C-alpha positions in Angstrom: 1.4 34.3 26.4 1.7 30.6 26.9 4.3 28.9 24.8 2.4 25.6 24.9 -0.7 27.0 23.1 0.7 26.6 19.6 1.6 22.9 20.4 -1.9 22.3 21.6 -3.4 23.8 18.5 -1.1 21.8 16.3 -2.0 18.6 18.2 -5.7 19.4 17.9 -5.4 20.1 14.2 -3.6 16.8 13.6 -6.3 15.0 15.6 -9.0 16.6 13.5 -7.2 15.7 10.3 -6.9 12.1 11.5 -10.7 12.0 12.3 -11.5 13.4 8.8 -9.4 10.8 7.1 -10.9 8.0 9.3 -14.4 9.1 8.4 -13.5 9.3 4.7 -12.2 5.7 4.8 -15.5 4.6 6.4 -17.6 6.3 3.8 -15.5 5.0 1.0 -15.9 1.5 2.3 -19.6 1.8 2.4 -20.2 3.8 -0.8 -17.2 3.3 -3.0 -13.9 5.1 -3.4 -15.0 7.5 -6.1 -18.2 8.4 -4.3 -16.6 10.3 -1.5 -18.4 13.5 -0.6 -17.0 16.3 1.4 -20.4 17.3 2.6 -21.0 13.7 3.8 -17.7 13.8 5.7 -18.6 17.1 7.3 -22.0 15.8 8.3 -20.6 12.6 9.9 -18.2 14.8 11.9 -20.9 17.3 12.9 -19.1 20.2 11.2 -20.1 22.7 8.5 -18.5 22.1 5.1 -16.7 25.5 5.3 -15.0 24.3 8.5 -13.8 21.1 6.7 -12.3 23.2 3.9 -9.9 24.7 6.5 -8.3 21.2 6.6 -8.9 19.9 3.1 -9.9 22.3 0.3 -11.1 19.5 -2.1 -11.7 15.8 -2.4 -8.5 15.5 -4.2 -6.7 16.8 -1.1 -8.3 14.1 1.0 -7.4 11.4 -1.6 -3.8 12.7 -1.5 -3.6 12.5 2.3 -5.1 9.0 2.2 -2.7 7.9 -0.5 0.3 9.0 1.7 -1.2 7.5 4.9 -1.8 4.2 3.1 1.6 4.1 1.6 3.2 4.7 5.0 1.1 2.0 6.6 1.8 -0.4 3.8 5.6 0.2 4.1 5.5 -0.2 7.9 3.6 -3.5 7.6 6.1 -4.9 5.1 9.1 -3.8 7.2 7.7 -5.1 10.5 7.0 -8.5 8.9 10.6 -8.8 7.6 12.1 -7.6 10.9 10.1 -10.1 12.9 11.0 -13.0 10.7 13.0 -15.8 12.3 15.1 -16.5 9.2 18.1 -15.2 7.4 17.3 -16.9 4.1 16.9 -14.1 1.5 14.2 -15.7 -0.5 12.2 -16.6 2.6 12.5 -13.0 3.7 11.3 -11.9 0.3 8.3 -14.2 0.4 7.5 -12.9 3.9 7.7 -9.3 2.9 5.6 -10.0 -0.2 3.0 -11.9 1.8 2.8 -9.0 4.3 2.1 -6.6 1.4 -0.6 -8.9 0.0 -2.2 -9.5 3.3 -2.2 -5.8 4.1 -3.7 -5.0 0.7 -6.6 -7.4 1.3 -7.3 -6.1 4.8 -7.3 -2.5 3.5 -9.2 -2.6 0.2 -10.0 1.2 0.1 -6.3 2.1 0.4 -5.4 -0.6 -2.1 -7.8 0.8 -4.7 -6.5 4.3 -4.2 -2.9 3.3 -4.3 -2.6 0.4 -6.7 -5.5 0.6 -9.0 -6.0 4.3 -9.4 -9.8 4.3 -9.4 -10.2 8.1 -9.1 -10.4 9.8 -12.5 -7.9 12.7 -12.6 -6.2 11.9 -9.3 -2.4 12.0 -9.2 -0.7 11.8 -5.8 1.5 14.8 -4.9 5.3 14.2 -4.7 5.0 14.3 -0.9 2.2 11.7 -0.9 4.0 9.5 -3.4 7.3 9.5 -1.6 6.5 6.5 0.8 5.2 4.5 -2.2 8.6 5.1 -3.9 10.3 4.1 -0.8 8.3 0.8 -0.8 9.2 0.1 -4.4 12.9 0.8 -3.6 12.6 -1.7 -0.8 11.2 -4.3 -3.2 14.1 -3.6 -5.6 16.6 -3.8 -2.6 15.1 -7.2 -1.6 15.6 -8.6 -5.1 19.1 -7.2 -5.3 20.0 -8.8 -2.0 18.9 -12.2 -3.4 21.0 -11.5 -6.5 24.0 -10.6 -4.3 23.5 -13.8 -2.3 23.6 -15.8 -5.5 20.0 -16.9 -5.2 18.6 -15.0 -8.2 19.9 -13.9 -11.6 20.9 -10.2 -11.9 18.0 -9.8 -14.3 15.6 -10.2 -11.3 16.6 -6.8 -9.9 16.5 -5.1 -13.3 13.7 -2.9 -14.6 12.3 -6.0 -16.4 12.4 -8.1 -13.2 10.8 -5.5 -11.1 8.0 -5.1 -13.7 7.4 -8.8 -13.8 7.3 -9.1 -10.1 4.9 -6.2 -9.6 2.7 -7.4 -12.4 2.3 -10.9 -11.1 1.8 -9.9 -7.5 -0.7 -7.2 -8.4 -2.4 -9.7 -10.7 -2.9 -12.2 -7.9 -4.4 -9.5 -5.7 -6.7 -8.0 -8.3 -8.1 -11.4 -9.1 -8.6 -12.1 -5.5 -10.3 -8.8 -4.6 -12.4 -8.8 -7.7 -13.7 -12.3 -7.2 -13.6 -13.0 -3.5 -13.3 -9.6 -1.8 -14.3 -11.0 1.7 -12.1 -14.0 1.8 -9.1 -14.2 4.1 -5.6 -14.3 2.6 -5.2 -18.0 3.6 -8.6 -19.0 2.2 -8.7 -16.9 -0.9 -8.8 -18.8 -4.2 -6.1 -16.6 -5.7 -4.2 -15.2 -2.7 -3.3 -18.6 -1.4 -1.5 -19.2 -4.7 1.0 -16.3 -4.0 3.8 -18.7 -2.9 3.3 -20.7 -6.1 3.5 -17.6 -8.2 6.6 -16.3 -6.5 8.2 -19.7 -6.9 7.6 -19.3 -10.6 9.3 -16.0 -10.5 12.3 -17.4 -8.6 12.6 -20.3 -11.1 12.4 -17.9 -14.0 15.2 -15.8 -12.6 17.2 -18.6 -11.2 21.0 -18.0 -11.0 21.6 -20.2 -14.0 19.2 -18.3 -16.2 20.4 -18.3 -19.8 22.5 -21.4 -19.3 19.6 -23.9 -19.4 
């Protein structure tokens, strides 16, 4: 018995899972996130629904896999932008990372709806699927703490309050943009192009001399 057969089967299974998720994204883009149908996915792939169930037993399982995939892609986009940045300024790096998050969210509206706006009634990501999202949030907190340690922000910026303020204002900018001008680019969007202004307000509010003014 060949020892390579299980590896080939594993690769083929992973390839099929990827194809299923790609088709699910395409259908959700065309028909809406909540309108996903397993039978429609199966038809698009040329397989019978029972065959699809071997990979995903329910719509919630597909949503869960897409949530994890989206969180991993989002985290990678943010990290790549920061690592490629030609600056050591902590606030500039923070702006670059936040801009990468916003740009990725606008370019991937289906993932964004699933991950950030929770548009699926009854859907809760599994701990495994949610782990990359927690890692991304930890990276946000770490970025704020780095700015605090460098003396560029007040310690409150990296507190639970500061994190809540930061996520609220950035999500607010994106929700306004995607609700009102879903097809606009990040640079041209009426709301998205204001992200640096909004972040400057955050930096000013949590300036190092906060409480002394």
